[in-house]
N, C-alpha and C positions, 0 to 999 in steps of 0.2 A: 503494500500500500504506499501511495504516495503522500503528500503533507494535505491536511486540512486546514484552510486558512479563513479568516474573516476580515475584510476591510469595512470600516465603518465610517460616517460622516462625522468628522469632528470640528466642523466649522461653527456649529451651532446655529446655522442659518436655516429658516423656516418661516412660513406664516402662520403656522398654528400657534394660537395662544398658550399651549402646552410644550412648546418646542423644548424648552429647557428640560423638561422631565423626560422628554423623547430622546434628547441626546444623552442624558444620563443613563437611560435605559440600555442603550447601545453599548456605553463604556461598560456599565456594569455587567451587561448581558454576556458579553465575550468572555469576561472572568467566569463566569457560571459555565459557560460553554468549554473552558478549559479544563473544569472540572468533572465533565460527562465521562460515561465509559469509553473505553477505547474505541468502538466503533463509530461513535459520534463524536468524539472529543475534537476540539480545535487545537492545532499545534501551536498557532501563534497568530496575533491578530495585530490591526493597524488603524489608526485613525488618521484618514487622509483629509487633506485640505484643497485638494484638487485631483483630477484624473491622472495628470501627469506625475503628482507626488504617488498616487496609488499604484500606477504600474511600475515606478521605479522601485518601490518596496517590493512588489510581487516578483521582479525580476532579479531583485538581489537578496531576499531572505533566505537563509539557510542554503547557500549555493550547492549545488552539486546533488540536490534532492528534487526528485520531480513532484509536481503539484497534482494530485488527485482531485481536491475540490477548492472552488473559492466560493465564498459567499459574500454579497455587497448588501450590507444594511444602511439604507439612508433613503431619499425621497425618489419618487417617481411618477412619471405621467406616461399616457399612451405614448410608446414609440421612443422613450428616453428615461435616462436615470440621471441624476445629479449628485454631484459632491458640491454643497451650497448652490452657488449659482453656474458653477462648471458643468456643462451638458455633455454628456455622451449619448450618442443616437447613431443611427445608420451613416450619416455622413461621417462620424468618426472613424469608419472602419474603411473608407474610400481611399484609395492610391492619393499620396501627396498630403492626406491630412497630417494635422500636427503630431499626433500619436502612432502614426505608423511603424515607426520603428521600436517604439516601447510595445506596441501590441504584438510584433513578430517576435521579439524577445520573449515575451509572456506565451505566446503559442510555443515555441520550442519547450518551455518548461513543462507545458502541461504533459499528463500521460495520456496522451493520443486520445482515441475515440471514447476511452472508458472513463475520463475527466469529466468534471461536472463545472460549470460556472453558473451560480444560481443570484439571480437579481431580487433579493427579499425586498422589494419596496412596493409601494402602492403602484397598481394599474400599468406597469410599463408594458404588460403583453395585450393589453386592451385595444379593441379596434383594428381597423385596417392598419393603422401605423404601429401598432403592437404587433400584429402578425408580420409586417416588414422587418420591425426590429428583430423580432425573436429568429427569423430565418436568417437574416443577415450575421447576427452574432454566430450561430451554429455554423454556418458555411465558414467564417473567418477564422473561428476558434478551433474548427474541426473535432467539436466534442458536443455532449448533451448540454444545452442551457435551459435553464428554468426560469420563471417568472409568473408575476401573478396578474389578475385582471381587476380586482376589486382594490378598495383601500383596505391596508392592513394595519393590524396592531395586535393585541392579545390573540385575536382571531385573524387567520389569514387565509382568505377565500380564493378560488380562481388560480389555483396552482396548477401549472402546466409546463411540459417539457417538450422541447424539439430537438433534433439531431440533422446532421447536414443531409440525411437521407429521409427523415420523417417531417415533412413540413406541418407548420401549424393547422389545426384541426378543429379548435374550439370557437363557437358561435361569435361572431364579431361583435355582438351587442353584449356579450356576457361581461358584467361589471359595470355596464355604462348607463348612466341616469340621463345623457342627452346633455347639449349644450356644453360638452367639455367635462362635464361632472361625472364623478364616478361613485358606485355604490359601496356602501359599507360592508364588511365581512359579516356574514352572519353564520350560526351553525348549521343551516339547511342548505347556504349557498354551494355551489358546485367545488368539488376538491378543496375543502376546508381543512386545515390543520392549526394548531396553536404555534405560539411564539416560543413554545417548550420542545417542540418536534425539532430534532436534530437531523432528520433524515426524510427524504421524499418518499411517500409509500410506493410500492412496488406497482407498475403498471401505469402510473401518472406520467 
């Protein structure tokens, strides 16, 4: 098995009135994940302030060891995930984009198609933009990529995965409230886990 890593948004930026508590939950949550049983334990974590910052850490932490899984904890909207105001989207993966060399170095560290990149954020896989983002990430990373279609918190609904050979198949309107708004996670929403789940259920 390779490394299991978590990157989280350490900027403290966000529009929610409870943003300080949310940032604190990410900071303390990664410590708890470091104490989990070996099958879901996080080997190392990093509070990023930009995507360049995040990829620099992913490319340098514990050199010589392959990466099996990366989770990103932060904010997201359909088709994009953010570190503060720094956006990572489909355009970030295009040739000539600022992060292209960092992404290439990161991909070289992944443990091939069996690796997992999980965007544990609100709504990044929602709508047509989310479908395109999911497919583009899987193609560029060459592995399984996971994300959500709903607003997430203690409950985390709409969890789906794609691979380079299995494109998005969930409904385009899943988690969508219309006018750019997302629905909150609920116990009965599709593919719901909690923040305490450290692994994606089989078949998702």
